C-alpha positions in Angstrom: 92.3 101.0 112.2 94.5 101.2 115.3 97.7 101.6 113.2 96.0 104.3 111.0 95.0 106.2 114.1 98.6 106.0 115.4 100.1 107.1 112.2 97.6 110.0 111.9 98.5 111.1 115.5 102.3 110.9 114.8 101.9 112.9 111.6 99.8 115.6 113.2 102.2 115.8 116.1 105.3 116.4 113.9 106.1 119.9 112.8 106.8 119.3 109.2 106.0 122.8 108.0 108.0 124.8 110.4 110.5 126.0 107.8 108.0 126.1 104.9 106.3 129.2 103.4 103.2 127.2 102.8 100.2 127.0 105.1 99.7 123.7 106.9 96.9 122.8 104.6 98.9 123.6 101.5 101.8 121.6 102.9 99.6 118.6 103.4 98.1 118.8 99.9 101.5 119.0 98.3 102.4 115.6 99.7 99.2 113.8 98.7 99.4 110.8 96.3 97.5 107.7 95.5 100.2 105.1 95.0 100.6 103.9 98.6 98.5 104.5 101.7 98.9 108.2 102.6 99.3 107.4 106.3 102.4 105.3 105.4 104.0 108.1 103.4 103.1 110.6 106.2 104.9 108.4 108.7 108.0 108.2 106.5 108.1 112.0 106.0 107.6 112.6 109.7 110.7 110.5 110.6 112.9 112.8 108.5 112.0 115.8 110.6 115.4 117.0 112.2 113.9 117.6 115.6 112.3 114.2 115.7 115.4 112.5 114.5 117.5 114.1 117.3 115.1 113.3 120.1 114.0 109.8 119.0 116.9 108.2 117.2 120.0 109.8 115.8 120.3 107.0 113.1 116.8 107.4 111.8 117.7 110.1 109.3 120.4 107.9 107.8 117.9 105.0 107.4 115.4 107.3 105.8 118.1 108.6 103.4 119.0 105.0 102.5 115.4 104.2 101.7 114.6 107.3 99.8 115.4 106.1 96.3 113.2 103.1 96.9 110.4 105.3 98.0 110.9 107.6 95.0 110.8 104.6 92.7 107.6 103.3 94.2 105.8 106.7 94.0 107.1 107.5 90.5 108.5 110.8 89.2 104.9 112.2 88.9 104.9 112.2 92.8 108.4 113.6 93.3 106.8 116.7 94.8 105.9 114.6 97.8 109.6 113.9 98.5 111.4 117.0 97.3 111.4 118.9 100.5 112.3 115.8 102.5 115.2 115.1 100.1 116.6 118.7 100.5 116.2 118.4 104.3 118.3 115.2 104.4 120.8 116.6 101.9 121.5 119.4 104.4 121.5 117.2 107.5 124.3 118.0 110.0 125.4 114.3 110.1 127.8 113.6 107.3 126.7 109.9 107.3 123.3 111.0 106.1 124.7 113.2 103.3 127.1 110.4 102.4 124.2 108.0 102.0 122.5 110.3 99.6 125.7 111.0 97.7 126.1 107.3 96.9 122.6 107.0 95.6 122.1 110.3 93.7 122.8 108.7 90.4 120.1 106.1 91.0 117.6 108.9 91.9 118.5 110.7 88.7 117.5 107.7 86.6 114.2 107.6 88.4 113.4 111.3 88.0 114.6 111.9 84.5 116.7 114.7 83.0 114.4 117.7 83.7 113.8 117.0 87.4 117.5 116.0 87.8 118.7 119.3 86.3 116.3 121.3 88.5 116.3 119.5 91.8 119.3 117.1 91.9 122.1 119.2 90.3 122.1 121.8 93.1 122.4 119.0 95.7 125.1 117.3 93.6 127.1 120.5 93.5 126.9 120.8 97.3 128.2 117.3 97.7 131.2 118.1 95.5 132.3 120.7 98.1 131.6 118.5 101.1 133.8 116.3 103.3 135.8 113.6 101.5 133.5 111.0 103.1 130.7 112.6 101.2 132.6 113.5 98.0 133.6 109.9 97.5 130.0 109.0 97.0 129.5 111.3 94.0 133.0 110.4 92.7 132.4 106.7 92.6 129.4 107.3 90.4 130.5 110.4 88.6 130.2 108.9 85.1 126.7 107.5 85.9 125.4 110.9 87.0 127.1 113.1 84.3 125.9 110.9 81.4 122.3 111.7 82.4 122.9 115.5 82.0 122.6 117.5 78.8 125.9 118.2 77.0 126.1 121.8 78.0 125.5 121.1 81.7 127.9 118.2 81.6 130.7 120.4 80.3 130.4 122.7 83.3 131.9 120.0 85.4 135.1 119.9 83.4 136.3 122.9 85.4 135.7 121.1 88.7 137.4 117.7 88.0 140.8 119.2 89.0 139.4 119.7 92.5 139.2 116.0 93.1 143.0 115.9 93.2 142.8 117.8 96.5 141.6 115.8 99.5 141.3 116.5 103.3 143.9 113.8 103.9 146.8 113.5 101.4 147.2 109.8 102.3 143.7 109.0 100.9 145.2 107.5 97.7 142.1 105.5 97.0 140.3 108.8 96.3 142.8 109.5 93.5 142.6 105.9 92.2 138.8 106.2 91.9 139.3 109.5 90.1 141.5 107.8 87.5 138.9 105.0 87.1 136.1 107.5 86.5 138.2 109.5 84.0 138.5 106.4 81.9 134.8 106.2 81.7 134.4 109.9 81.2 136.4 109.8 78.0 133.3 108.7 76.1 131.3 111.7 77.3 133.6 114.5 76.1 135.1 115.7 72.8 138.7 115.4 71.8 139.2 119.1 72.6 137.8 118.7 76.1 139.9 115.6 76.7 143.0 117.4 75.7 142.3 120.6 77.5 140.9 119.4 80.8 141.4 115.6 81.3 145.0 115.4 80.0 146.6 117.6 82.8 144.8 115.5 85.5 145.9 112.3 83.9 149.6 113.4 83.8 149.4 114.5 87.4 148.0 111.1 88.4 150.8 109.3 86.5 153.3 111.0 88.8 151.4 110.0 92.0 153.4 108.7 95.0 151.3 105.6 95.2 151.9 102.8 92.6 148.3 101.7 92.5 147.2 105.1 91.4 150.0 105.3 88.8 149.0 101.9 87.2 145.4 103.0 86.8 146.7 106.3 85.3 148.8 104.5 82.8 145.7 102.8 81.5 143.9 106.2 81.5 146.6 107.7 79.3 146.6 104.8 76.9 142.8 105.1 76.6 143.2 108.8 76.1 145.7 108.2 73.2 143.3 105.8 71.6 140.4 108.3 71.9 142.4 111.2 70.4 143.8 109.0 67.7 140.3 108.1 66.5 139.2 111.7 66.6 138.9 113.7 63.4 141.6 116.1 64.5 145.0 114.2 64.7 146.9 117.1 66.1 145.7 116.4 69.6 147.2 112.9 69.7 150.5 114.2 68.2 150.8 116.9 70.8 149.9 114.4 73.6 152.6 112.0 72.4 155.2 114.8 72.2 154.3 115.8 75.8 154.7 112.2 77.0 158.2 112.1 75.5 159.2 115.5 77.0 157.6 115.0 80.4 158.5 111.3 81.1 160.9 109.8 78.4 163.4 112.7 78.8 162.8 113.1 82.5 166.0 113.6 84.6 164.6 111.2 87.2 164.6 107.5 86.6 161.0 107.2 87.9 159.8 109.5 85.2 161.5 107.4 82.5 160.1 104.3 84.0 156.6 105.8 83.8 157.1 106.3 80.1 158.1 102.6 79.6 155.1 101.5 81.6 152.7 103.6 79.6 154.1 102.2 76.4 153.8 98.7 77.9 150.1 99.3 78.6 149.5 100.7 75.1 151.2 97.7 73.5 149.0 95.3 75.5 146.0 97.1 74.3 147.2 96.9 70.7 147.8 93.1 71.1 144.3 92.7 72.4 142.8 94.6 69.6 144.6 92.6 67.0 
């Protein structure tokens, strides 16, 4: 009883509806559920209030962001309305560590919420993370395939135009960012058609093959070999023929020895794949 009174006092003392167009009564009803004790949920929601987080504990918002997928899983998608405003508040938090935490878990939340809620409530947040700092962008990049595979085909194709932007980072020395991009592109080959692979993923793969860092290049060689395999198995063989011709022109006949070496390494990776298949 003492704890319930304390939680009730804390909830009433926090100004959760300052930026809301709803009345306090409507705001309270929108967050009512019957899965966990309401006082416990009210306490969690009150801790995500920006003014409270800055005056009580600067790390509290980060901890709340870390716990949010677990809270969402416990409440279920039918009670997402209780957490939606809180999630959007955390996603726009001034601290990049809070946004980074959400970026690393947005794919898990998408599984919990399903495709309809993901398209309506998570995709706008995801798009915002794509334009954020590198510390936040790496969170969505590491699970790019996991998130995009949950979207409808039409919505998924919209991100083909943005994949090129991952080649640009705040710090050019951040080669692990490009290495992760190459790893994700290998997984994304299964989500797109041969035409999309040739038009959008091929230029990125060729750019990564010429990267200054060897670790990035080696992953990119595997990416190109997987791309050749995917296009070879497609119903339209012209894509793989054009890709092979471009490999010859761009690398095999390159005036720099490093370009010709790249061609040899790509062939080596492709031969290893053929041996494994046989």
